[in-house]
C-alpha positions as CSV (number, residue, x, y, z in Angstrom):
1,M,0.0,0.0,0.0
2,S,1.5,3.3,-1.0
3,M,1.3,6.7,0.6
4,P,-1.8,8.9,-0.3
5,S,-1.1,11.6,-2.9
6,G,-1.6,15.3,-2.3
7,T,-5.1,15.3,-3.5
8,E,-6.1,12.4,-1.3
9,L,-4.5,14.1,1.7
10,L,-6.5,17.3,1.1
11,L,-9.7,15.2,0.8
12,I,-8.9,13.4,4.1
13,F,-8.1,16.7,5.9
14,G,-11.3,18.3,4.5
15,I,-13.4,15.4,5.9
16,I,-11.7,15.7,9.3
17,I,-12.5,19.5,9.4
18,L,-16.1,18.8,8.5
19,M,-16.5,16.1,11.1
20,F,-14.8,17.9,14.0
21,G,-14.9,21.6,13.1
22,A,-11.9,23.9,12.9
23,K,-12.1,24.9,16.6
24,K,-12.0,21.3,17.9
25,I,-8.9,20.2,15.9
26,P,-6.3,22.0,18.1
27,D,-7.9,20.6,21.2
28,L,-7.8,17.1,19.7
29,A,-4.1,17.5,18.8
30,K,-3.3,18.8,22.3
31,G,-5.1,15.8,23.9
32,L,-3.2,13.4,21.6
33,G,0.1,15.1,22.5
34,Q,-0.6,14.9,26.3
35,G,-1.6,11.2,25.9
36,I,1.7,10.4,24.1
37,K,3.7,12.3,26.7
38,S,2.1,10.5,29.6
39,F,2.5,7.1,27.9
40,K,6.3,7.8,27.4
41,K,6.6,8.9,31.0
42,E,4.9,5.7,32.3
43,M,7.2,3.6,30.1
44,K,10.3,5.2,31.6
45,S,9.0,4.8,35.1
46,D,8.3,1.1,34.5
47,D,11.9,0.7,33.2
48,V,13.3,2.4,36.3
49,E,11.2,0.2,38.6
50,E,12.3,-3.0,36.7
51,A,15.9,-1.9,37.0
52,G,15.5,-1.2,40.7
53,I,14.0,-4.7,41.2
54,K,16.9,-6.3,39.3
55,T,19.4,-4.3,41.3
56,A,17.7,-5.3,44.6
57,Q,17.8,-8.9,43.6
58,N,21.5,-8.7,42.7
59,D,22.3,-7.2,46.2
60,T,21.2,-10.3,48.0
61,P,24.2,-12.3,49.2
62,A,25.0,-15.4,47.3
63,K,25.1,-18.7,49.0
64,K,27.7,-21.4,48.4
65,V,27.4,-25.1,49.1
66,E,30.0,-26.6,51.4
67,P,31.5,-30.0,50.5
68,T,29.4,-31.5,53.3
69,G,26.2,-30.5,51.6
70,T,25.3,-27.7,53.9
71,V,24.6,-24.2,52.6
72,A,26.9,-21.4,53.9
73,S,26.5,-17.7,53.4
74,T,29.3,-15.7,51.7
75,E,28.9,-12.9,54.3
76,T,31.5,-12.7,57.1
77,P,30.0,-13.6,60.5
78,K,29.5,-10.7,62.8
79,T,31.2,-10.9,66.1
80,S,30.0,-9.1,69.2
81,Q,32.5,-7.2,71.2
82,Q,32.3,-7.6,74.9
83,A,33.5,-5.0,77.4
């Protein structure tokens, strides 16, 4: 399917103006622009949230299996200091 020619585009724009009126077209364009802007904003916030979840999952300490079959944490044990 090819692009419409100049005459066809004028006909399409003429029908749009007849349907909506010349005063409504700027409002429709503004609403469309705001919708696209909010959609992009939500897509970016979803990407940030997913990255945060992946980072939080990567921050959990890894566990290694000892030769005896027990699971040990890779963190160093905390010792309490007594006075």
